[in-house]
N, C-alpha and C positions, 0 to 999 in steps of 0.2 A: 406564558400559559393563562388565560387571564382566569381570574378568579372567580367562580359561580356568582349569577347574579348581578356582577359589576354591572351589566347594562340599568338595569334599576337603580340603582347608582346614580349613574347618567344622568338618563330622564327626567328624576329629582332636578337633578343639580341645574341640568336645562330650562326644567321647570321652574324654577327660583332667580333663577336669572332675568333681572328687566321685570322681576313681576308682574308691579304699576304699571311699569309702561306697555305692556304686554296688553292688560285688562282693559286698559284706555284704548287703545288700538283697538283690538277687537269690539269694542264693546258702542266707541263712538262710528267707527266704523260699519256693523250691523243698521246704526240706528238713521246713517247717513244716508248708506244705499235703502233701507226703507222707505224715506223719502223721497230719493228721489226715482226710486222705483213706482209709487203711487202715483207720481206728478208722471211721470212717463204716460203711464199705462190711462191717466185723463183726459189728454191732451196729445193724442198721435196727431203725424203731419198728412196723413192721409186714411181713406178709408181702410178697415179692418181686414186680414186675410182669416177664410178659413181653415185652420189646416188639415190635408188629406189623412184619412184610415188607411193604415198598411196591415199587412198580413200577420205581421208580428204585434201590430195592437189585437187583433184575433187569438194569437195567440193567449195574451195575458189576462186572465178573468179580473175583473171589479173585484178587488179585495178591502173593506173599509178598516181591515184589521194592521195594515198596512199604513197607514193615518201616522202608527207611532217611531214607522221606519223615516216617514219623511221629515216630520220633524226636528230628528234627531239629527239631521245635516248642520242644525245650528250647534251644535255638541262637538260636530263629529270637525265640524270649519275650524270652530278654535284652537283644536291640536294643533293645526300646522305654523299658530304662533305660539302656542305654551310650550312647544319644543322646538321652537328657534333657540341655536345655541349661543347668538350676542348679536347686539345691537343691526347687526352688518347683514346674519341673515335674515332678521325682524322686520329689515328694511326690503328685503329682495321680496318677502313672501308679501310683505304692504305691495309696493309696487304692482309686484303681477296680479294680484286681485283688484286692486284698481283698475288696471290696464283691463281685465278681463269684464269689470261693472260697465266701464264705457263703452266698451264694443257694442256689448250687449245693447243696455239701454241706449246707443244709435240708434241698433238695427232694430226695436222698437221702438222708436221715435219714426221710421223712413219706412219702415217695411212692420206695420205693424198687425200681430196674427193672435188670433185666439182656437181654444180646439172645439168641435164639434159637439151639439149639443148633444149628451149619452144616454140622455130622456130615463135617469136616474131619478127617482124621489128623494131628495136629501133631506127631508124632515125623518126620516129612518135613522139617519145618520146625523146624532146632532155635531160630533166635530167636524167630519166633513162638511155638512152643514158651517160650520162656523167661516171653516177653510175657503169654501167659494166666496160668501157674502164679501169675505175681505180680499179675497185674492181676482174672484170675475172672472175664473181662467182664460188671463190675458195676460198680452206679452210673453206669449207661445215658444216663439221660436227664436232665436236658441232657447234652451231650457237652462238658465243659469244654476238651477236647481242640483240639477245634472253636474255641468260645468264643475262647480264647487267642486261636488261630490268627487269629481275625478280627480282635480287637480290636487285636492287635499290626499288621495290617496298617494300623488304620485309624491309630494314634498314629506308623508309619514313614512314613507318606503324608504325614502334616501334617511329620515332623522333614524328610523328603528339599525337600518342596515347601518347607519356609522357608529351604533352604540352596541351595537354586534348584536343584536336581541333576538330572542329562538322564531325560527319559522314560524311557530303557531301564532306567534303574533304577527309578524306579517301576515299569514295568513289570514285573520280575523282583520285585518284592516280592510283587506282584498273582500271579504265577504260584505265587511260593511259597508263600505262604497257600493258594490252591487248589490245589495239591501234596498238600498237609497235609488241606486237607477229603478233599479224593478219599482218600487211604491210611484214614481214619478205618473208611472203606466196603470197603476193601480189600485189607484188613488182617483184614476181620471183626471187627472191633472196637467197630464200630458201625450200627447202622442210622442211613437216611437220618432218621428223623423226630428221633432223637437229635442227628445234625448241625442240622437246621432248629432245634430248640430251644435250640441251642447257641446259636448265629446270633443267636436275637432276648435272649439273652442277653445277647452282643457287642454288641448294636446297642444296648439301655437303658445297658450301662457307658461307651459311645463318646461318647454325649448326654450321660452326666453328669462327665464325662471334660474338665476343665477348667485346660490347662497356662498357664504364666506368659503375658502379654496377653491371654487370653481375657475379653472383657466378660462380665459379670455378666448373666445372660439368654438368653444368644446359646447356640446348638448351637457346642461347640468343635471338632468334627473332621466332616469329610464321608466318606462311606464310599469306598472308589476305585470 
C-alpha cells in the first residue's frame, strides 16, 4: 500500500528532473510560437473569412472577468512539460505541441479566419482592449488556445494518474481546462466553431502523443 502523499513527492521529483531543459523548452517554444503566430496573421495567403455565430455562442454571455482564465493558459500549458518524467516524455510533449502548431498555422495561412465584430466598446475593458489590440481576433479557426488547453488536460491527466494523485486533483485539472475553453468564447476571442475545431486538433495530437512506456501502436492517453 502506498504511503499518504506519495504523489506529492512524485510530482516534486518530476518537476525537479531536467528543470533547466524544461524551462528553456517551454519559454523558447512559446516565444517562437508567438513570432510565427503574428507573422502568419499579417501574411495570409487568401482573403479572411468571418466565422459564423451559432446557438452555442448565444448561450455564453460576454464576461470580461474571464480574461484571467483566458491568460491562465500560459501557466496551465507549461505544466505538461514541468511534470514530464524524463527526457523521452519531454520530447513526446514537445513533438505533439510542435505538430499542433504547424497544423494550426498552416490552416491559418491557407484558410485565414476571424470572428465577427461583437459590437463591444473595448475601451470599457482595458485588459481585453489590450488583448484585442495585439491579437485582433484573427487566426480564429481552429482555436489554438482551445487546442492547447485540451491537449494539456490530457497530458496532465495521464501524469497525475501515473503518480496516483487524488481524484480531487484530477477534477481540478478538468475544471481548469473547461474554464479556459469557456473563456475563449466569453472574452469574445473565439466562437464555438473555433473551439470545436481546436478540440479536434487536440484529439489528434493526444492520439499521437506517446510518452515513455507507451507501447507502439496503442493510444497513449484518454481524454478525461
